[in-house]
N, C-alpha and C positions, 0 to 999 in steps of 0.2 A: 504492500500500498503507499504510494509516494506523497510527496515528492521525496525523490531518490537521487543525490548527488554519486557520482562514480567516487569509489573510495569510502563509502559510509558501510558500517557494520548492519548486518542484517540480524535481527531479530524476531524468534516468533512472536506472533501477534497474540498470543496467549488466550484467543477465542476457539481454538482446537477448530478452523476453520481452514488449514493450509496455507493462510498468509504469513508475509514475514512485513515488518517495520522497519524502516533504516533508522536509527539512534546512535549516540553516541554509551559507552559505558557511564560516563557520567549523567545523560537525559536519561538513560534506560536503568531504573533501580531495581530491577528483580533478577532474582538469582539464577534466570536461566543463562544459559550458554548461547552464544551469537553463533548464528544456522556460517555464515560466510560474510563476505565483504563484495560490493555490489561492483561491478565492471564497466557500468553505467549509466547517464542520468537519465531520469524521465521525471515529467509533473506528476501535479497531485493526480490521485486515484488510484485504480486497479490495474496494474501491469505488470507482464513478465519482464524480468529483468537478468542479464546473463550474470552471474557471478561465480567467485571461486566458492566451494563449500569447506568448510572448515581449514580453511588457509591458517598461518602462524598463526593469527591473531587469538587464537583458541588459545594457545600456548600464556599469552600474555594474560587473559581472563584466568586460565586456573593458576597463575602464581598471584595475580591480584587477589582472587577467590582464598588462595591459599592461607598467604598472610593477613587478612580479613580477619579468618579463622585462628588463626595463630593469635593473633592480638586479642580476640575475644575470648580467648582459654585462658592465655596468661591475667588478663582482666578477674577471670571466674575464680582462677587459683588464688591472686594474690586476695582477693576478696575475702576466698573463705579459710585463707591458713591467719589472715588477722582475726577472722570472726570465733577461730577455732580456738585461738592464743587466748584471744578475750575469757572463754568461756573458760579453759582450762586454768584460767587465774580466778577465775570465780566460783569456781566449785572448790578451788584450793582452798580461798578466804574462807567458805562455809563449812569447810570441812575443819577449819582453825577455828573457827567462831564455836562451831560446835563442841570441839574440844577445849574448849574454853580455854584455848592459849592466848588469844586475844578478845579485847575488849570490843565494842562496836563502835568506837570513834578513831582505833587505829586501824581498823579494817576500811572507813570510809577515808582515812588520809592516804592508806596505800591505795586504793582504787583510784582517789582523784590524783595522786600523782603520775599512777601508770595510765590514765585516759589522756591528760596533757602531754606525758613526754612523748 
């Protein structure tokens, strides 16, 4: 579905209608991979366009997708490790409080130092 400029990436339309749309990686926010690269231009509307299918741009798309997943996983792991560490500290302090090794004011002081460091 046009308009299509020569060299633009072709992505599935997402409507299961057998058509592709021309877009850039920045313009196309879905997780679909590009189908190919347009080798000719055409005006707006539905047209047949000569294209390279699964050309080298697919490698760039895979690398970008992999980097995005790695950043997401690193962010999740960092958040979880901090949360687990905080839980461990809370359970330790609750255990110590239960055993009457620390009084309540001392535990609150330790917690406030841990939260602001």
